[in-house]
N, CA, C and O atoms as a printed pandas DataFrame, in Angstrom:
     atom_number atom_name residue_name chain_id  residue_number  x_coord  y_coord  z_coord
0              1         N          MET        A               1   17.413   13.474  -15.512
1              2        CA          MET        A               1   16.371   12.983  -16.380
2              3         C          MET        A               1   16.129   11.489  -16.154
3              4         O          MET        A               1   14.990   11.024  -16.123
4              5         N          ARG        A               2   17.217   10.762  -15.999
5              6        CA          ARG        A               2   17.092    9.319  -15.773
6              7         C          ARG        A               2   16.405    9.043  -14.438
7              8         O          ARG        A               2   15.617    8.104  -14.322
8              9         N          THR        A               3   16.705    9.864  -13.432
9             10        CA          THR        A               3   16.086    9.688  -12.110
10            11         C          THR        A               3   14.581    9.900  -12.190
11            12         O          THR        A               3   13.814    9.180  -11.552
12            13         N          LEU        A               4   14.164   10.878  -12.966
13            14        CA          LEU        A               4   12.733   11.147  -13.120
14            15         C          LEU        A               4   12.027    9.966  -13.793
15            16         O          LEU        A               4   10.934    9.576  -13.384
16            17         N          LEU        A               5   12.651    9.408  -14.812
17            18        CA          LEU        A               5   12.046    8.259  -15.486
18            19         C          LEU        A               5   11.970    7.043  -14.563
19            20         O          LEU        A               5   10.987    6.302  -14.594
20            21         N          VAL        A               6   12.991    6.836  -13.752
21            22        CA          VAL        A               6   12.974    5.724  -12.796
22            23         C          VAL        A               6   11.873    5.943  -11.768
23            24         O          VAL        A               6   11.168    5.000  -11.411
24            25         N          LEU        A               7   11.715    7.163  -11.292
25            26        CA          LEU        A               7   10.672    7.478  -10.309
26            27         C          LEU        A               7    9.282    7.260  -10.899
27            28         O          LEU        A               7    8.409    6.702  -10.235
28            29         N          ILE        A               8    9.073    7.690  -12.130
29            30        CA          ILE        A               8    7.772    7.477  -12.785
30            31         C          ILE        A               8    7.517    5.983  -12.976
31            32         O          ILE        A               8    6.390    5.518  -12.806
32            33         N          GLY        A               9    8.551    5.235  -13.327
33            34        CA          GLY        A               9    8.409    3.791  -13.480
34            35         C          GLY        A               9    8.039    3.105  -12.178
35            36         O          GLY        A               9    7.199    2.204  -12.170
36            37         N          ILE        A              10    8.654    3.517  -11.079
37            38        CA          ILE        A              10    8.352    2.929   -9.771
38            39         C          ILE        A              10    6.917    3.238   -9.369
39            40         O          ILE        A              10    6.211    2.361   -8.871
40            41         N          VAL        A              11    6.478    4.472   -9.580
41            42        CA          VAL        A              11    5.099    4.847   -9.250
42            43         C          VAL        A              11    4.113    4.031  -10.093
43            44         O          VAL        A              11    3.082    3.588   -9.588
44            45         N          ALA        A              12    4.427    3.836  -11.361
45            46        CA          ALA        A              12    3.549    3.045  -12.226
46            47         C          ALA        A              12    3.486    1.592  -11.760
47            48         O          ALA        A              12    2.417    0.982  -11.787
48            49         N          LEU        A              13    4.612    1.032  -11.337
49            50        CA          LEU        A              13    4.610   -0.350  -10.845
50            51         C          LEU        A              13    3.815   -0.492   -9.551
51            52         O          LEU        A              13    3.098   -1.476   -9.372
52            53         N          VAL        A              14    3.933    0.476   -8.652
53            54        CA          VAL        A              14    3.165    0.431   -7.397
54            55         C          VAL        A              14    1.673    0.535   -7.695
55            56         O          VAL        A              14    0.871   -0.177   -7.091
56            57         N          PHE        A              15    1.299    1.410   -8.613
57            58        CA          PHE        A              15   -0.110    1.549   -8.981
58            59         C          PHE        A              15   -0.632    0.266   -9.622
59            60         O          PHE        A              15   -1.743   -0.170   -9.319
60            61         N          LEU        A              16    0.149   -0.331  -10.492
61            62        CA          LEU        A              16   -0.248   -1.578  -11.134
62            63         C          LEU        A              16   -0.380   -2.711  -10.114
63            64         O          LEU        A              16   -1.305   -3.517  -10.203
64            65         N          ALA        A              17    0.532   -2.776   -9.154
65            66        CA          ALA        A              17    0.445   -3.798   -8.114
66            67         C          ALA        A              17   -0.804   -3.593   -7.267
67            68         O          ALA        A              17   -1.452   -4.567   -6.882
68            69         N          ALA        A              18   -1.153   -2.345   -6.971
69            70        CA          ALA        A              18   -2.363   -2.063   -6.192
70            71         C          ALA        A              18   -3.612   -2.485   -6.961
71            72         O          ALA        A              18   -4.564   -2.990   -6.367
72            73         N          LEU        A              19   -3.615   -2.284   -8.265
73            74        CA          LEU        A              19   -4.754   -2.718   -9.072
74            75         C          LEU        A              19   -4.865   -4.238   -9.116
75            76         O          LEU        A              19   -5.960   -4.787   -8.988
76            77         N          LEU        A              20   -3.734   -4.919   -9.297
77            78        CA          LEU        A              20   -3.754   -6.369   -9.424
78            79         C          LEU        A              20   -4.109   -7.076   -8.118
79            80         O          LEU        A              20   -4.717   -8.147   -8.147
80            81         N          THR        A              21   -3.746   -6.504   -6.986
81            82        CA          THR        A              21   -4.046   -7.128   -5.704
82            83         C          THR        A              21   -5.438   -6.778   -5.192
83            84         O          THR        A              21   -5.874   -7.321   -4.177
84            85         N          GLY        A              22   -6.135   -5.890   -5.871
85            86        CA          GLY        A              22   -7.489   -5.528   -5.453
86            87         C          GLY        A              22   -7.533   -4.424   -4.417
87            88         O          GLY        A              22   -8.591   -4.154   -3.848
88            89         N          PHE        A              23   -6.399   -3.777   -4.159
89            90        CA          PHE        A              23   -6.387   -2.677   -3.187
90            91         C          PHE        A              23   -7.100   -1.454   -3.755
91            92         O          PHE        A              23   -7.691   -0.671   -3.013
92            93         N          ILE        A              24   -7.040   -1.297   -5.077
93            94        CA          ILE        A              24   -7.755   -0.227   -5.770
94            95         C          ILE        A              24   -8.647   -0.887   -6.817
95            96         O          ILE        A              24   -8.211   -1.777   -7.547
96            97         N          LYS        A              25   -9.897   -0.442   -6.883
97            98        CA          LYS        A              25  -10.828   -1.021   -7.843
98            99         C          LYS        A              25  -11.608    0.111   -8.510
99           100         O          LYS        A              25  -12.146    0.987   -7.833
100          101         N          PHE        A              26  -11.664    0.086   -9.841
101          102        CA          PHE        A              26  -12.397    1.083  -10.598
102          103         C          PHE        A              26  -13.598    0.431  -11.257
103          104         O          PHE        A              26  -13.481   -0.640  -11.852
104          105         N          ASP        A              27  -14.762    1.081  -11.152
105          106        CA          ASP        A              27  -15.975    0.639  -11.828
106          107         C          ASP        A              27  -16.478    1.784  -12.698
107          108         O          ASP        A              27  -16.587    2.920  -12.236
108          109         N          GLN        A              28  -16.783    1.484  -13.951
109          110        CA          GLN        A              28  -17.308    2.506  -14.849
110          111         C          GLN        A              28  -18.809    2.604  -14.628
111          112         O          GLN        A              28  -19.531    1.619  -14.782
112          113         N          THR        A              29  -19.283    3.809  -14.261
113          114        CA          THR        A              29  -20.699    4.007  -13.973
114          115         C          THR        A              29  -21.438    4.649  -15.134
115          116         O          THR        A              29  -22.665    4.572  -15.198
116          117         N          GLN        A              30  -20.710    5.286  -16.061
117          118        CA          GLN        A              30  -21.361    5.939  -17.200
118          119         C          GLN        A              30  -20.432    5.795  -18.402
119          120         O          GLN        A              30  -19.239    6.086  -18.312
120          121         N          THR        A              31  -20.981    5.349  -19.519
121          122        CA          THR        A              31  -20.162    5.144  -20.711
122          123         C          THR        A              31  -19.948    6.462  -21.444
123          124         O          THR        A              31  -20.692    7.423  -21.248
124          125         N          ALA        A              32  -18.935    6.494  -22.280
125          126        CA          ALA        A              32  -18.629    7.680  -23.073
126          127         C          ALA        A              32  -19.425    7.654  -24.368
127          128         O          ALA        A              32  -19.708    6.586  -24.911
128          129         N          GLN        A              33  -19.785    8.832  -24.859
129          130        CA          GLN        A              33  -20.459    8.954  -26.148
130          131         C          GLN        A              33  -19.755   10.053  -26.937
131          132         O          GLN        A              33  -19.478   11.131  -26.411
132          133         N          LEU        A              34  -19.473    9.767  -28.196
133          134        CA          LEU        A              34  -18.823   10.752  -29.046
134          135         C          LEU        A              34  -19.803   11.856  -29.418
135          136         O          LEU        A              34  -20.996   11.599  -29.584
136          137         N          PRO        A              35  -19.316   13.059  -29.546
137          138        CA          PRO        A              35  -20.206   14.149  -29.965
138          139         C          PRO        A              35  -20.552   14.015  -31.444
139          140         O          PRO        A              35  -19.677   13.745  -32.267
140          141         N          ARG        A              36  -21.792   14.199  -31.772
141          142        CA          ARG        A              36  -22.200   14.169  -33.189
142          143         C          ARG        A              36  -22.248   15.618  -33.674
143          144         O          ARG        A              36  -21.251   16.113  -34.200
144          145         N          LEU        A              37  -23.328   16.280  -33.521
145          146        CA          LEU        A              37  -23.392   17.692  -33.896
146          147         C          LEU        A              37  -23.012   18.581  -32.721
147          148         O          LEU        A              37  -22.391   19.629  -32.894
148          149         N          GLU        A              38  -23.385   18.158  -31.555
149          150        CA          GLU        A              38  -23.016   18.903  -30.341
150          151         C          GLU        A              38  -23.065   17.940  -29.166
151          152         O          GLU        A              38  -23.597   16.834  -29.266
152          153         N          GLY        A              39  -22.519   18.369  -28.090
153          154        CA          GLY        A              39  -22.574   17.566  -26.870
154          155         C          GLY        A              39  -21.575   16.430  -26.882
155          156         O          GLY        A              39  -20.475   16.551  -27.421
156          157         N          GLY        A              40  -21.964   15.361  -26.299
157          158        CA          GLY        A              40  -21.094   14.223  -26.072
158          159         C          GLY        A              40  -21.094   13.937  -24.580
159          160         O          GLY        A              40  -21.712   14.663  -23.801
160          161         N          GLN        A              41  -20.422   12.911  -24.197
161          162        CA          GLN        A              41  -20.469   12.550  -22.785
162          163         C          GLN        A              41  -19.152   11.876  -22.405
163          164         O          GLN        A              41  -18.691   10.953  -23.077
164          165         N          ALA        A              42  -18.572   12.349  -21.334
165          166        CA          ALA        A              42  -17.346   11.745  -20.829
166          167         C          ALA        A              42  -17.711   10.568  -19.924
167          168         O          ALA        A              42  -18.765   10.584  -19.289
168          169         N          PRO        A              43  -16.864    9.562  -19.859
169          170        CA          PRO        A              43  -17.172    8.439  -18.964
170          171         C          PRO        A              43  -17.003    8.832  -17.502
171          172         O          PRO        A              43  -16.219    9.725  -17.177
172          173         N          LYS        A              44  -17.736    8.166  -16.629
173          174        CA          LYS        A              44  -17.614    8.394  -15.186
174          175         C          LYS        A              44  -17.195    7.092  -14.518
175          176         O          LYS        A              44  -17.600    6.006  -14.935
176          177         N          PHE        A              45  -16.387    7.215  -13.487
177          178        CA          PHE        A              45  -15.867    6.056  -12.777
178          179         C          PHE        A              45  -16.046    6.220  -11.283
179          180         O          PHE        A              45  -15.990    7.335  -10.764
180          181         N          ASP        A              46  -16.262    5.109  -10.587
181          182        CA          ASP        A              46  -16.231    5.064   -9.128
182          183         C          ASP        A              46  -14.942    4.361   -8.731
183          184         O          ASP        A              46  -14.612    3.307   -9.275
184          185         N          ALA        A              47  -14.226    4.934   -7.799
185          186        CA          ALA        A              47  -12.989    4.316   -7.321
186          187         C          ALA        A              47  -13.217    3.813   -5.904
187          188         O          ALA        A              47  -13.606    4.576   -5.020
188          189         N          ASP        A              48  -12.974    2.539   -5.697
189          190        CA          ASP        A              48  -13.088    1.930   -4.375
190          191         C          ASP        A              48  -11.675    1.554   -3.943
191          192         O          ASP        A              48  -11.052    0.663   -4.521
192          193         N          VAL        A              49  -11.184    2.242   -2.923
193          194        CA          VAL        A              49   -9.811    2.003   -2.476
194          195         C          VAL        A              49   -9.823    1.358   -1.100
195          196         O          VAL        A              49  -10.744    1.567   -0.311
196          197         N          GLY        A              50   -8.798    0.579   -0.825
197          198        CA          GLY        A              50   -8.679   -0.084    0.472
198          199         C          GLY        A              50   -8.375    0.910    1.579
199          200         O          GLY        A              50   -7.974    2.047    1.327
200          201         N          LYS        A              51   -8.571    0.466    2.789
201          202        CA          LYS        A              51   -8.342    1.325    3.943
202          203         C          LYS        A              51   -7.328    0.646    4.855
203          204         O          LYS        A              51   -7.447   -0.539    5.164
204          205         N          VAL        A              52   -6.347    1.403    5.272
205          206        CA          VAL        A              52   -5.326    0.901    6.176
206          207         C          VAL        A              52   -5.427    1.677    7.481
207          208         O          VAL        A              52   -5.371    2.907    7.487
208          209         N          THR        A              53   -5.575    0.959    8.577
209          210        CA          THR        A              53   -5.602    1.614    9.874
210          211         C          THR        A              53   -4.390    1.160   10.675
211          212         O          THR        A              53   -4.024   -0.016   10.678
212          213         N          VAL        A              54   -3.788    2.116   11.345
213          214        CA          VAL        A              54   -2.609    1.841   12.150
214          215         C          VAL        A              54   -2.914    2.284   13.571
215          216         O          VAL        A              54   -3.390    3.396   13.798
216          217         N          GLY        A              55   -2.641    1.417   14.510
217          218        CA          GLY        A              55   -2.893    1.752   15.901
218          219         C          GLY        A              55   -1.815    1.167   16.796
219          220         O          GLY        A              55   -0.917    0.460   16.339
220          221         N          THR        A              56   -1.922    1.472   18.058
221          222        CA          THR        A              56   -0.975    0.936   19.027
222          223         C          THR        A              56   -1.734    0.161   20.089
223          224         O          THR        A              56   -2.923    0.384   20.319
224          225         N          GLU        A              57   -1.028   -0.743   20.722
225          226        CA          GLU        A              57   -1.628   -1.562   21.759
226          227         C          GLU        A              57   -0.548   -1.843   22.808
227          228         O          GLU        A              57    0.564   -2.244   22.464
228          229         N          ASN        A              58   -0.871   -1.634   24.067
229          230        CA          ASN        A              58    0.079   -1.900   25.145
230          231         C          ASN        A              58   -0.046   -3.356   25.585
231          232         O          ASN        A              58   -1.142   -3.842   25.865
232          233         N          LYS        A              59    1.089   -4.039   25.641
233          234        CA          LYS        A              59    1.110   -5.421   26.089
234          235         C          LYS        A              59    2.298   -5.618   27.010
235          236         O          LYS        A              59    3.300   -4.910   26.914
236          237         N          THR        A              60    2.174   -6.589   27.904
237          238        CA          THR        A              60    3.277   -6.967   28.762
238          239         C          THR        A              60    3.897   -8.232   28.196
239          240         O          THR        A              60    3.216   -9.231   27.966
240          241         N          VAL        A              61    5.206   -8.169   27.975
241          242        CA          VAL        A              61    5.921   -9.286   27.379
242          243         C          VAL        A              61    6.967   -9.768   28.379
243          244         O          VAL        A              61    7.738   -8.975   28.919
244          245         N          ALA        A              62    6.984  -11.080   28.618
245          246        CA          ALA        A              62    7.988  -11.647   29.522
246          247         C          ALA        A              62    9.313  -11.752   28.772
247          248         O          ALA        A              62    9.388  -12.339   27.692
248          249         N          VAL        A              63   10.341  -11.180   29.356
249          250        CA          VAL        A              63   11.673  -11.195   28.757
250          251         C          VAL        A              63   12.536  -12.136   29.581
251          252         O          VAL        A              63   12.550  -12.023   30.807
252          253         N          PRO        A              64   13.258  -13.063   28.954
253          254        CA          PRO        A              64   14.074  -14.004   29.725
254          255         C          PRO        A              64   15.238  -13.287   30.421
255          256         O          PRO        A              64   15.797  -12.317   29.908
256          257         N          ASP        A              65   15.576  -13.797   31.601
257          258        CA          ASP        A              65   16.694  -13.262   32.378
258          259         C          ASP        A              65   17.932  -14.086   32.017
259          260         O          ASP        A              65   17.930  -15.309   32.158
260          261         N          ILE        A              66   18.968  -13.423   31.560
261          262        CA          ILE        A              66   20.176  -14.114   31.126
262          263         C          ILE        A              66   21.302  -13.790   32.092
263          264         O          ILE        A              66   21.568  -12.626   32.392
264          265         N          LYS        A              67   21.960  -14.841   32.574
265          266        CA          LYS        A              67   23.122  -14.672   33.449
266          267         C          LYS        A              67   24.315  -15.322   32.771
267          268         O          LYS        A              67   24.236  -16.455   32.296
268          269         N          VAL        A              68   25.409  -14.598   32.732
269          270        CA          VAL        A              68   26.630  -15.097   32.100
270          271         C          VAL        A              68   27.623  -15.454   33.192
271          272         O          VAL        A              68   27.914  -14.649   34.077
272          273         N          GLN        A              69   28.134  -16.663   33.113
273          274        CA          GLN        A              69   29.124  -17.117   34.086
274          275         C          GLN        A              69   30.422  -17.381   33.336
275          276         O          GLN        A              69   30.489  -18.245   32.462
276          277         N          LYS        A              70   31.449  -16.618   33.696
277          278        CA          LYS        A              70   32.745  -16.798   33.064
278          279         C          LYS        A              70   33.430  -18.033   33.641
279          280         O          LYS        A              70   33.167  -18.415   34.782
280          281         N          PRO        A              71   34.301  -18.653   32.863
281          282        CA          PRO        A              71   34.997  -19.819   33.381
282          283         C          PRO        A              71   35.830  -19.452   34.614
283          284         O          PRO        A              71   36.498  -18.418   34.633
284          285         N          GLY        A              72   35.784  -20.285   35.614
285          286        CA          GLY        A              72   36.545  -20.063   36.838
286          287         C          GLY        A              72   35.776  -19.312   37.897
287          288         O          GLY        A              72   36.267  -19.211   39.022
288          289         N          GLU        A              73   34.586  -18.771   37.611
289          290        CA          GLU        A              73   33.783  -18.060   38.621
290          291         C          GLU        A              73   32.868  -19.054   39.315
291          292         O          GLU        A              73   32.458  -20.061   38.739
292          293         N          GLN        A              74   32.567  -18.754   40.529
293          294        CA          GLN        A              74   31.638  -19.575   41.305
294          295         C          GLN        A              74   30.212  -19.135   40.989
295          296         O          GLN        A              74   29.956  -17.936   40.878
296          297         N          PRO        A              75   29.274  -20.076   40.840
297          298        CA          PRO        A              75   27.871  -19.684   40.600
298          299         C          PRO        A              75   27.308  -18.924   41.780
299          300         O          PRO        A              75   27.661  -19.202   42.926
300          301         N          ARG        A              76   26.457  -17.991   41.520
301          302        CA          ARG        A              76   25.845  -17.153   42.571
302          303         C          ARG        A              76   24.552  -17.712   43.022
303          304         O          ARG        A              76   23.903  -17.139   43.897
C-alpha cells in the first residue's frame, strides 16, 4: 500500500513539473454551465504537449594514443 502511494506521489510530481516548465499546456476552449431544468455543458480543453525527438548521428572522434613506459624500460 505504501509503495502505491509513493508511486502516485512520484507521478503527480512529474506531472506538476511538466506543467510548471511549460512542457504541457492546457487551454480551456469552452466553459462549463450548470444544468438548470435540463442540459448543461461540460468544459472543453486543448492540451498542447511538447515533442521530444531522439536520433543518432555518426561522427569520427579523435582518441588520444597513450603509451605507458615502466621505470627501467628503454623508450621505443
